[in-house]
MARZATOR-114380 format. One record per residue: x, y, z of N, C-alpha, C in turn; residue number from 0. Coordinates in steps of 0.02 Angstrom, whole numbers, m for minus. Layout:
BEGIN
     n.X     n.Y     n.Z    ca.X    ca.Y    ca.Z     c.X     c.Y     c.Z  pos
       X       Y       Z       X       Y       Z       X       Y       Z  NUM
...
***
This chain:
BEGIN
     n.X     n.Y     n.Z    ca.X    ca.Y    ca.Z     c.X     c.Y     c.Z  pos
      43     m59       0       0       0       0      44      62       0    0
      29     111     m41      73     168     m48      40     233     m26    1
      m1     231      24     m33     290      51      19     338      77    2
       9     402      65      58     452      89      54     462     164    3
      m5     453     192     m15     463     264      m5     396     300    4
      48     390     340      61     326     373       6     303     421    5
     m29     351     450     m84     333     495    m141     304     454    6
    m159     336     400    m213     311     357    m195     242     329    7
    m131     233     312    m109     168     286    m118     113     338    8
     m98     126     400    m106      76     453    m180      60     465    9
    m221     112     467    m292     101     478    m322      59     421   10
    m303      74     360    m328      35     303    m307     m38     307   11
    m245     m50     328    m220    m118     334    m256    m155     392   12
    m270    m119     446    m307    m149     502    m378    m166     481   13
    m410    m122     442    m478    m137     417    m477    m199     374   14
    m426    m205     332    m420    m264     289    m411    m327     331   15
    m369    m323     382    m357    m381     426    m421    m400     463   16
    m461    m351     481    m524    m363     516    m569    m410     477   17
    m566    m405     411    m607    m448     369    m592    m522     377   18
    m533    m538     403    m513    m608     412    m528    m635     482   19
    m556    m592     525    m569    m613     595    m612    m676     598   20
    m596    m718     646    m635    m778     660    m670    m765     726   21
    m732    m741     722    m769    m722     783    m840    m749     782   22
    m847    m817     780    m914    m846     776    m953    m839     842   23
    m921    m825     897    m956    m822     962    m976    m752     980   24
    m930    m705     977    m945    m636     995    m972    m596     936   25
    m954    m617     876    m969    m580     815    m937    m510     816   26
    m887    m501     859    m852    m438     866    m784    m445     832   27
    m780    m418     772    m720    m426     731    m673    m366     740   28
    m609    m383     748    m558    m331     759    m499    m345     713   29
    m471    m292     687    m410    m297     646    m357    m252     675   30
    m294    m271     665    m238    m231     689    m183    m230     637   31
    m146    m175     636     m87    m169     594     m34    m135     635   32
      24    m166     639      79    m144     682     140    m126     639   33
     163     m64     645     223     m44     607     284     m50     653   34
     333     m88     629     396     m96     665     442     m38     647   35
     493     m27     688     542      25     675     577      13     608   36
     579     m49     586     609     m66     521     568     m40     463   37
     505     m21     476     460       1     424     411     m53     402   38
     426    m115     418     381    m170     399     316    m166     440   39
     261    m187     410     197    m187     443     172    m258     449   40
     147    m275     509     121    m341     523      47    m334     542   41
       4    m373     512     m67    m368     527     m90    m429     566   42
    m148    m421     597    m178    m476     635    m252    m464     644   43
    m288    m518     659    m359    m514     673    m373    m557     734   44
    m430    m545     766    m446    m586     824    m468    m656     801   45
    m450    m705     841    m466    m775     826    m496    m804     890   46
    m561    m819     886    m595    m846     945    m592    m922     946   47
    m609    m949    1005    m609   m1021    1015    m668   m1038    1059   48
    m696   m1098    1050    m752   m1119    1092    m732   m1120    1166   49
    m669   m1133    1180    m642   m1125    1247    m617   m1053    1251   50
    m661   m1008    1273    m650    m936    1266    m582    m911    1287   51
    m554    m939    1339    m488    m917    1363    m432    m928    1312   52
    m444    m970    1263    m394    m984    1213    m398    m937    1152   53
    m446    m891    1154    m453    m842    1101    m394    m793    1105   54
    m380    m758    1049    m326    m710    1049    m348    m647    1011   55
    m327    m591    1036    m345    m526    1007    m302    m510     946   56
    m328    m468     904    m293    m447     843    m226    m415     858   57
    m223    m375     910    m161    m339     927    m104    m388     942   58
    m120    m439     982     m68    m488     999     m49    m531     940   59
     m96    m547     896     m79    m584     836     m28    m545     795   60
     m41    m481     784       5    m439     745      74    m434     780   61
      73    m423     845     137    m417     881     176    m482     882   62
     142    m537     892     177    m602     894     205    m619     825   63
     169    m602     772     195    m613     705     260    m573     696   64
     258    m511     717     317    m467     710     375    m494     752   65
     361    m514     813     415    m540     857     445    m604     827   66
     404    m645     796     429    m706     764     475    m691     705   67
     469    m631     677     512    m610     622     572    m570     647   68
     581    m567     714     639    m534     743     629    m461     761   69
     570    m434     751     557    m364     768     551    m356     844   70
     579    m302     869     576    m289     941     556    m217     957   71
     555    m173     907     540    m103     918     484     m83     870   72
     434     m48     897     376     m30     857     360      44     863   73
     333      71     809     317     143     808     243     156     815   74
     201     114     784     129     127     787      88      64     776   75
      31      63     807     m17       8     801     m85      38     787   76
    m119      14     736    m188      33     723    m233     m25     742   77
    m287     m10     777    m336     m60     798    m404     m36     773   78
    m437     m78     733    m501     m58     703    m555    m108     723   79
    m610     m80     749    m669    m119     764    m730     m76     747   80
    m788    m105     751    m848     m68     735    m860     m11     784   81
    m836     m20     847    m852      28     899    m792      66     928   82
    m736      67     893    m675      99     918    m653      69     985   83
    m652       4     991    m632     m28    1053    m557     m22    1063   84
    m539      m4    1122    m470       3    1142    m440     m66    1159   85
    m374     m75    1153    m344    m139    1170    m361    m161    1242   86
    m370    m226    1250    m386    m254    1316    m323    m250    1361   87
    m332    m267    1423    m276    m265    1471    m219    m310    1452   88
    m234    m371    1428    m181    m417    1408    m141    m388    1350   89
    m175    m359    1302    m140    m329    1245     m98    m270    1267   90
    m124    m230    1312     m86    m173    1338     m22    m196    1371   91
     m26    m249    1410      34    m274    1444      84    m302    1395   92
      61    m339    1345     106    m366    1294     139    m310    1255   93
     101    m259    1237     130    m201    1202     182    m166    1245   94
     169    m160    1311     216    m126    1356     284    m162    1358   95
     284    m226    1347     346    m265    1346     395    m237    1294   96
     368    m208    1241     409    m186    1185     415    m110    1180   97
     388     m74    1227     397      m1    1227     334      37    1243   98
     341      86    1284     284     126    1306     268     184    1260   99
     314     200    1214     304     257    1170     269     240    1104  100
     255     177    1093     221     157    1031     153     192    1027  101
     140     224     970      75     256     959      23     201     949  102
     m36     213     977     m93     167     969    m150     207     938  103
    m169     188     877    m222     221     840    m284     178     846  104
    m334     201     881    m396     164     889    m446     195     841  105
    m475     154     797    m520     180     746    m581     136     738  106
    m633     166     709    m693     128     691    m695     119     616  107
    m750      96     590    m755      82     518    m769     145     477  108
    m784     200     510    m798     262     475    m738     309     485  109
    m749     366     517    m695     415     526    m676     425     598  110
    m704     386     644    m687     394     715    m617     368     728  111
    m579     407     765    m512     384     783    m484     424     842  112
    m439     392     877    m405     422     933    m333     398     931  113
    m286     443     947    m215     425     948    m190     431    1020  114
    m164     376    1045    m137     371    1112     m67     341    1108  115
     m37     328    1165      24     288    1168      10     229    1215  116
      54     180    1213      48     124    1259      49     150    1331  117
      92     199    1344      96     228    1411      30     260    1432  118
      m5     292    1385     m71     321    1401    m120     265    1421  119
    m116     209    1386    m162     153    1398    m145     114    1461  120
     m81     114    1479     m59      74    1536      m9     114    1578  121
     m35     164    1615      11     202    1658      40     158    1713  122
     100     174    1734     135     135    1786     141      61    1765  123
     155      50    1702     159     m18    1675     215     m59    1706  124
     204    m123    1710     256    m171    1729     294    m187    1665  125
     357    m171    1662     398    m181    1602     461    m220    1620  126
     501    m239    1571     564    m273    1586     607    m233    1635  127
     602    m167    1632     642    m125    1679     618    m134    1751  128
     558    m160    1761     532    m172    1828     565    m231    1863  129
     596    m274    1824     627    m335    1852     694    m318    1884  130
     711    m353    1938     777    m340    1969     833    m365    1924  131
     887    m329    1925     947    m351    1887     987    m396    1933  132
    1006    m455    1909    1045    m500    1952    1113    m469    1968  133
    1130    m469    2030    1195    m445    2052    1240    m504    2069  134
    1297    m490    2097    1345    m545    2113    1314    m597    2160  135
    1266    m576    2202    1235    m623    2249    1192    m675    2213  136
    1173    m663    2149    1133    m710    2112    1173    m753    2063  137
    1236    m739    2056    1276    m775    2007    1278    m849    2021  138
    1281    m868    2084    1283    m939    2103    1219    m974    2080  139
    1160    m939    2088    1096    m967    2069    1090    m976    1994  140
    1124    m933    1955    1118    m935    1883    1158    m991    1851  141
    1203   m1023    1887    1245   m1076    1858    1210   m1142    1854  142
***
């Protein structure tokens, strides 16, 4: 896609991904498009399961696809649903793992949209920096 506006491009790709959603239970289809710092874009859609806890959100599908390709830094994520639904708590936490400054574009199927950051969505996030760094006292345990 060669859209001049990178935000519009991400939203368009998220809308396209939404069309692939597997949501036979909720009928709530969501699409996501995640731009990595490399410039590559990874899309995802929600995939439900009869065992509801095994369902996965569009945002995590896109991020996990990117991580599997070696991406670790992201600049923007577009999430598109019929009602401008914001990422769930699990998605917010997974996004925080890779950076709090990533822009999150929440959009609907028309012209509704909001631009936030992961930090806006998850203030005081638990991140890798929250973990203690092993010091000399832990070296014995690490062997």
